[in-house]
C-alpha positions as CSV (number, residue, x, y, z in Angstrom):
1,X,0.0,0.1,-0.1
2,X,1.2,3.0,-0.8
3,X,1.0,6.7,1.1
4,X,-2.3,8.4,0.9
5,X,-2.4,12.5,1.4
6,X,-6.0,13.8,2.4
7,X,-4.1,17.3,4.2
8,X,-4.3,19.3,1.2
9,X,-5.5,22.1,3.6
10,X,-2.6,22.0,5.2
11,X,-0.3,22.3,1.6
12,X,-0.8,20.7,-1.5
13,X,1.9,19.3,-4.1
14,X,3.4,21.2,-6.3
15,X,2.2,20.9,-10.3
16,X,4.3,19.5,-12.8
17,X,3.6,23.1,-15.0
18,X,4.6,25.2,-11.8
19,X,7.8,23.4,-11.4
20,X,8.4,23.9,-15.1
21,X,8.2,27.1,-15.3
22,X,10.2,28.1,-11.8
23,X,13.5,26.6,-12.7
24,X,14.5,29.2,-15.4
25,X,14.2,31.5,-12.5
26,X,16.7,29.4,-10.0
27,X,18.9,28.7,-12.7
28,X,19.6,30.6,-16.6
29,X,17.3,34.0,-15.8
30,X,18.9,34.5,-11.6
31,X,19.1,37.9,-11.7
32,X,18.1,40.7,-9.1
33,X,14.3,42.2,-10.2
34,X,15.2,45.5,-9.4
35,X,18.3,45.5,-11.2
36,X,16.8,46.4,-14.2
37,X,19.9,48.1,-15.5
38,X,20.9,45.0,-16.9
39,X,19.1,41.9,-19.2
40,X,19.1,39.6,-16.5
41,X,17.1,42.1,-14.2
42,X,15.0,43.1,-16.3
43,X,14.2,39.5,-16.9
44,X,13.3,39.2,-13.5
45,X,11.5,42.0,-13.8
46,X,9.2,41.1,-16.4
47,X,8.5,37.8,-14.8
48,X,7.1,39.5,-11.4
49,X,4.9,41.5,-13.5
50,X,3.5,39.0,-15.8
51,X,2.6,36.9,-12.2
52,X,1.5,39.7,-10.9
53,X,-1.1,40.1,-14.1
54,X,-1.6,36.8,-14.3
55,X,-3.2,37.1,-10.5
56,X,-5.1,39.4,-11.4
57,X,-6.8,37.8,-14.2
58,X,-7.5,34.7,-12.1
59,X,-9.5,37.2,-9.3
60,X,-10.6,39.6,-11.7
61,X,-9.2,42.1,-10.1
62,X,-6.0,45.1,-11.5
63,X,-2.6,44.2,-11.6
64,X,-1.7,47.7,-9.4
65,X,-3.7,45.6,-6.6
66,X,-1.9,42.7,-6.4
67,X,0.9,42.9,-3.8
68,X,3.4,39.9,-3.4
69,X,4.1,38.9,0.8
70,X,5.8,35.6,1.7
71,X,2.2,34.0,2.1
72,X,-0.9,34.9,4.0
73,X,0.2,35.0,8.0
74,X,2.5,38.1,6.7
75,X,-0.4,39.9,5.0
76,X,-2.6,39.3,8.1
77,X,-0.1,40.6,10.6
78,X,0.6,43.7,7.7
79,X,-2.9,44.4,7.5
80,X,-4.2,44.4,11.7
81,X,-1.1,46.4,12.7
82,X,-1.1,48.7,9.7
83,X,-4.7,49.3,9.8
84,X,-4.8,49.7,13.7
85,X,-1.9,52.1,13.2
86,X,-2.9,54.4,10.5
87,X,-7.0,55.0,11.0
88,X,-6.6,55.9,14.8
89,X,-8.2,59.1,13.9
90,X,-11.2,57.3,13.1
91,X,-11.4,54.7,15.9
92,X,-9.9,51.6,17.3
93,X,-12.7,48.8,16.9
94,X,-12.2,45.6,15.3
95,X,-14.8,42.6,14.3
96,X,-13.8,39.4,13.7
97,X,-15.0,35.9,15.0
98,X,-13.9,33.1,17.3
99,X,-13.5,30.6,14.5
100,X,-11.2,32.8,12.4
101,X,-7.9,31.0,11.7
102,X,-5.0,31.6,14.0
103,X,-3.0,34.4,12.8
104,X,-6.2,36.3,12.7
105,X,-7.2,35.4,16.1
106,X,-3.6,35.8,17.8
107,X,-3.7,39.3,15.2
108,X,-7.0,40.2,17.3
109,X,-4.9,39.1,20.8
110,X,-1.8,41.6,20.3
111,X,-4.0,44.3,19.1
112,X,-5.9,44.5,22.1
113,X,-2.8,44.9,24.1
114,X,-2.3,47.7,22.0
115,X,-5.4,49.3,23.2
116,X,-7.7,47.8,20.5
117,X,-11.3,47.1,21.2
118,X,-12.7,44.0,19.6
119,X,-15.9,42.4,18.9
120,X,-15.8,38.7,18.3
121,X,-18.7,37.4,16.5
122,X,-20.7,34.3,18.1
123,X,-21.3,31.3,15.7
124,X,-23.3,28.6,15.9
125,X,-23.0,25.2,16.0
126,X,-21.7,25.1,12.1
127,X,-19.7,27.7,12.6
128,X,-22.1,30.0,10.4
129,X,-22.4,34.1,12.0
130,X,-25.6,35.8,11.9
131,X,-25.4,38.7,9.8
132,X,-27.6,40.8,11.5
133,X,-25.3,40.6,14.6
134,X,-22.2,41.4,12.4
135,X,-24.5,44.5,11.3
136,X,-25.5,45.6,15.1
137,X,-21.4,45.1,15.8
138,X,-20.4,48.3,13.6
139,X,-19.8,51.5,15.3
140,X,-18.9,54.2,14.2
141,X,-15.3,53.7,15.5
142,X,-15.0,50.3,13.9
143,X,-12.0,50.4,11.4
144,X,-11.8,46.5,10.2
145,X,-13.8,43.5,10.0
146,X,-11.8,40.5,9.2
147,X,-13.8,37.3,8.1
148,X,-12.6,34.5,6.2
149,X,-13.8,33.3,2.8
150,X,-13.6,29.3,3.5
151,X,-12.9,27.7,7.5
152,X,-9.4,26.2,7.4
153,X,-10.6,23.2,9.8
154,X,-14.3,22.4,8.7
155,X,-14.6,24.7,5.1
156,X,-17.9,26.0,6.0
157,X,-18.4,29.2,3.5
158,X,-19.2,32.4,4.7
159,X,-21.3,34.8,2.9
160,X,-18.8,37.0,1.6
161,X,-20.8,38.8,-0.5
162,X,-23.5,39.4,2.1
163,X,-20.4,40.6,4.4
164,X,-18.9,42.8,1.7
165,X,-22.1,44.5,1.0
166,X,-23.1,45.7,5.0
167,X,-19.4,46.5,5.2
168,X,-19.5,48.6,2.1
169,X,-23.4,50.2,3.3
170,X,-21.7,50.8,6.3
171,X,-18.9,52.4,5.1
172,X,-15.8,50.1,7.3
173,X,-13.3,48.1,5.3
174,X,-13.6,44.4,4.9
175,X,-10.6,42.3,5.3
176,X,-10.7,38.5,4.0
177,X,-8.6,35.6,4.8
178,X,-9.0,33.9,1.4
179,X,-6.9,31.6,1.7
180,X,-8.8,28.2,1.7
181,X,-11.1,29.8,-1.0
182,X,-8.9,30.8,-3.5
183,X,-8.1,27.7,-6.4
184,X,-11.5,26.1,-5.3
185,X,-13.7,28.1,-5.8
186,X,-14.4,30.8,-8.3
187,X,-13.6,34.3,-6.3
188,X,-14.5,38.0,-8.9
189,X,-13.6,40.7,-7.4
190,X,-14.9,42.8,-9.8
191,X,-18.8,41.5,-8.1
192,X,-17.8,41.1,-4.5
193,X,-16.6,44.3,-2.9
194,X,-13.9,43.1,-0.5
195,X,-11.5,45.5,0.4
196,X,-8.7,43.4,1.0
197,X,-8.0,40.1,1.0
198,X,-5.3,37.5,1.6
199,X,-4.0,34.7,-0.1
200,X,-0.7,31.8,-0.1
201,X,0.5,29.8,-3.3
202,X,0.9,26.4,-1.3
203,X,-2.4,25.9,-1.0
204,X,-3.8,25.9,-4.9
205,X,-0.7,23.6,-6.1
206,X,2.0,26.4,-6.0
207,X,5.3,27.1,-4.3
208,X,5.6,27.5,-0.5
209,X,6.9,30.9,1.5
210,X,4.7,33.4,-1.0
211,X,1.6,34.7,-1.2
212,X,-0.1,38.2,-2.1
213,X,-2.4,40.5,-0.6
214,X,-4.9,42.4,-3.0
215,X,-5.6,46.0,-1.9
216,X,-8.7,47.8,-3.9
217,X,-8.4,50.8,-5.3
218,X,-10.4,53.0,-3.8
219,X,-11.1,56.7,-4.8
220,X,-10.2,57.4,-1.0
221,X,-7.0,55.1,-1.0
222,X,-6.9,52.3,1.8
223,X,-3.9,53.1,3.7
224,X,-1.6,50.2,5.3
225,X,1.5,51.2,6.1
226,X,4.7,48.9,5.6
227,X,6.1,46.2,7.9
228,X,8.7,45.8,6.2
229,X,10.8,48.6,5.5
230,X,13.8,48.2,3.0
231,X,14.2,48.9,-0.7
232,X,11.1,50.5,-3.0
233,X,9.9,46.9,-3.9
234,X,6.0,47.0,-4.4
235,X,5.9,50.4,-4.3
236,X,7.4,51.1,-0.9
237,X,4.6,48.9,0.6
238,X,7.0,45.7,1.0
239,X,11.2,46.1,1.1
240,X,13.3,42.9,0.0
241,X,14.4,41.0,-2.7
242,X,11.7,39.6,-4.6
243,X,11.6,35.6,-4.4
244,X,11.3,35.3,-8.2
245,X,11.0,31.5,-8.7
246,X,8.3,31.6,-6.5
247,X,6.4,34.5,-7.8
248,X,6.6,32.6,-11.3
249,X,5.2,29.4,-9.9
250,X,2.5,31.1,-8.0
251,X,1.3,33.3,-11.3
252,X,1.6,30.2,-13.1
253,X,-0.1,27.7,-10.8
254,X,-3.1,30.6,-11.4
255,X,-3.6,29.5,-14.7
256,X,-4.4,26.3,-13.2
257,X,-7.3,26.4,-11.5
258,X,-10.3,23.9,-11.7
259,X,-13.5,24.6,-10.4
260,X,-15.7,21.0,-11.5
261,X,-17.6,19.1,-9.2
262,X,-15.2,16.0,-8.9
263,X,-14.0,17.4,-5.8
264,X,-16.9,17.4,-4.1
265,X,-18.1,14.3,-5.4
266,X,-15.2,12.7,-3.9
267,X,-15.3,14.1,-0.9
268,X,-18.9,13.6,-0.6
269,X,-17.9,9.5,-1.5
270,X,-15.8,9.4,1.2
271,X,-18.1,10.7,4.0
272,X,-21.0,8.6,2.7
273,X,-18.5,5.5,2.7
274,X,-16.8,6.0,6.0
275,X,-20.6,6.9,7.4
276,X,-21.7,3.8,6.5
277,X,-18.7,1.6,7.4
278,X,-17.7,3.7,11.1
279,X,-20.5,3.9,13.8
280,X,-20.6,6.6,15.4
281,X,-19.2,9.0,13.1
282,X,-20.6,12.8,12.0
283,X,-19.4,15.5,9.8
284,X,-19.4,19.1,11.0
285,X,-21.4,21.6,8.9
286,X,-22.0,18.3,6.8
287,X,-25.5,20.4,5.4
288,X,-23.6,24.0,4.9
289,X,-22.4,25.7,1.9
290,X,-18.5,24.3,2.2
291,X,-15.5,24.2,0.0
292,X,-15.8,20.9,-2.1
293,X,-12.3,19.3,-1.0
294,X,-12.9,19.7,3.0
295,X,-14.0,17.0,5.2
296,X,-14.4,17.2,9.4
297,X,-15.5,14.4,10.7
298,X,-15.9,13.6,14.4
299,X,-15.3,9.8,15.2
300,X,-17.1,9.1,18.8
301,X,-14.3,8.4,21.3
302,X,-11.5,7.7,18.8
303,X,-9.1,10.9,19.2
304,X,-7.3,12.3,16.1
305,X,-4.2,11.7,17.5
306,X,-4.7,7.8,18.5
307,X,-5.8,7.3,14.4
308,X,-3.2,9.3,13.1
309,X,-0.6,6.7,15.4
310,X,-2.6,3.6,13.8
311,X,-2.2,5.2,10.2
312,X,1.5,6.0,9.8
313,X,0.8,5.6,5.7
314,X,-2.3,8.4,5.8
315,X,-1.6,12.1,5.4
316,X,-4.7,14.2,7.6
317,X,-4.7,16.3,10.5
318,X,-6.1,16.6,13.8
319,X,-7.2,20.7,13.0
320,X,-5.0,23.6,11.3
321,X,-1.2,22.9,10.8
322,X,-0.4,26.1,12.4
323,X,-1.3,25.0,15.2
324,X,-1.2,20.8,15.1
325,X,1.6,20.6,17.8
326,X,-1.0,22.1,20.2
327,X,-2.2,19.8,23.2
328,X,-5.1,22.0,23.2
329,X,-8.6,21.1,21.3
330,X,-9.6,23.2,18.0
331,X,-10.4,26.8,19.0
332,X,-12.6,26.3,15.7
333,X,-14.5,23.5,17.1
334,X,-15.0,25.2,20.6
335,X,-16.3,28.0,18.9
336,X,-19.0,26.1,17.5
337,X,-20.2,24.4,20.7
338,X,-17.8,21.3,20.8
339,X,-16.8,19.2,23.8
340,X,-13.4,19.0,24.7
341,X,-13.4,15.4,23.9
342,X,-15.3,15.6,20.6
343,X,-13.3,18.4,19.5
344,X,-10.0,15.9,20.5
345,X,-11.9,13.0,18.4
346,X,-12.3,14.9,15.4
347,X,-9.9,14.6,12.0
348,X,-9.8,17.1,8.8
349,X,-9.1,15.4,5.8
350,X,-8.6,17.7,2.5
351,X,-8.8,16.1,-1.0
352,X,-6.9,17.6,-4.2
353,X,-7.5,16.7,-7.9
354,X,-4.7,14.4,-7.5
355,X,-6.8,11.9,-5.3
356,X,-8.9,9.0,-6.6
357,X,-12.0,7.1,-5.4
358,X,-9.6,4.0,-5.3
359,X,-7.5,5.4,-2.3
360,X,-10.6,6.8,-1.0
361,X,-11.7,3.2,-1.1
362,X,-8.5,1.7,0.4
363,X,-8.6,5.0,3.5
364,X,-12.3,3.7,4.4
365,X,-11.1,0.3,4.7
366,X,-7.9,1.1,6.5
367,X,-10.1,3.9,9.2
368,X,-12.5,1.1,9.9
369,X,-10.0,-1.4,11.2
370,X,-8.2,1.2,13.2
371,X,-11.4,2.6,14.5
372,X,-12.1,-1.0,15.4
373,X,-9.0,-1.7,16.9
374,X,-8.9,1.5,19.1
375,X,-12.2,1.1,20.1
376,X,-12.0,-2.8,21.6
377,X,-8.9,-1.3,23.7
378,X,-11.1,1.4,25.1
379,X,-13.4,1.5,27.9
380,X,-14.9,4.8,27.0
381,X,-16.2,3.1,24.3
382,X,-17.7,0.1,26.2
383,X,-19.2,2.6,28.9
384,X,-20.8,4.5,25.5
385,X,-21.9,1.6,24.3
386,X,-24.0,0.7,27.7
387,X,-25.3,4.1,27.4
388,X,-23.2,4.9,30.9
389,X,-21.5,8.2,29.5
C-alpha cells in the first residue's frame, strides 16, 4: 500500500507546470528583479509583473491591486498592524470571529494589548455567523471587519458577498482571509466588493513561502503602512529582494485553477462511505455551504492523534497545520460549541485533484480497521455503548 495524502488544506503538491515555469529563474535567469539596468534583472522584473497580471486575471482584479508577500500570515499581520496604526483618527474597534484562523485570532489578541477594542462574533454549531449580529456590531469607531471566506478546518463558507455589502453600506473596511477559498472556488473581485484580501500559493498547487495581498483601489485610498522597510519594492509597501522563482510559480499556479464538481463528488463519496462503514461518525457543517474538498469528521471516542498513530501511511490532520502541535482542542470546533472530547475526536481530511476514488476506498477500510482496534481497547467506548456516559 502506498502513502495517501489527505491534508491538502495544510499544503498541496506542486503542479509539474509550476515547477517547469520556476526552473529557469532558479538557474539561467537568476537576476535580481530590482536590477533593471541589465538583461537578467529586466527578465526577472518582467517575470514578476507577468505573475501579477496572471493573479489579477484569476481574481478579476487590477494588477496594481496585487502586492506580493511571503504568504497569508504575513499579510494578516501587515493588515491588522497597519490598519490599526493608520486609522486611529477614526477609531480602534475591530470585528472578527472566534472561528477565524489562528493568524487572525493572534493578531486580534496582539492589538488588544495595544488598546484595540474588539467584537468577536459568535457562531452556531455549524460555524455560521449571524449577519444581523455583524451589522449591529459595526459602530462609528469600527475600522476593520475581518472574516474569512472559507474555514480552514471545516471548509464552511461565509457569505462574503453579503458581508461585503454590509461593510460597504456601513463604510467600514472588509478584510477577507481567502487562503482556503482561492483555487477551489471562483472569486470575482469586481462582483464582490472586498476591500482587502490575502492568500498563499502553496494552498493551490504553487510553491511555499509566497503569497499576495489584494488591496482595492478606491477614490479614497486604503492606508496600510509597510511592516517590512527596505528598498522601494512593491512601491514601497514591502521591502526586500523579490523571490522571483516563487512568484513565477504562484502566477503559473493561478493559471491552472479547476472549478468543477469532481472534488465535491470525491468528498461526498468519502463521507458516505465512512458513515456507512464506521459507527458513530458525523461530519461538521455537512449541510452547509463548504469548500468542495474539505471534510471534518467526528469519530466518537477515537482521538485524532490515536487514529494518526494507527495510520502512519495516511496524511490527515486534527485541525490547522499551524497549531497541530498544540495540546489544546481546536479553537474552531470549540467556538462551534463542541466539547473538548468531541473536538479531540475530530479529524480533517482535505482532498485535491490528485486523489482518486480507489484511494478513498482503501482509506475507508484502513480507517475502519484502525477505529475498531482503538475502540476494542477503550473502556470509554464500552461505557458509551452501554449508555453509561
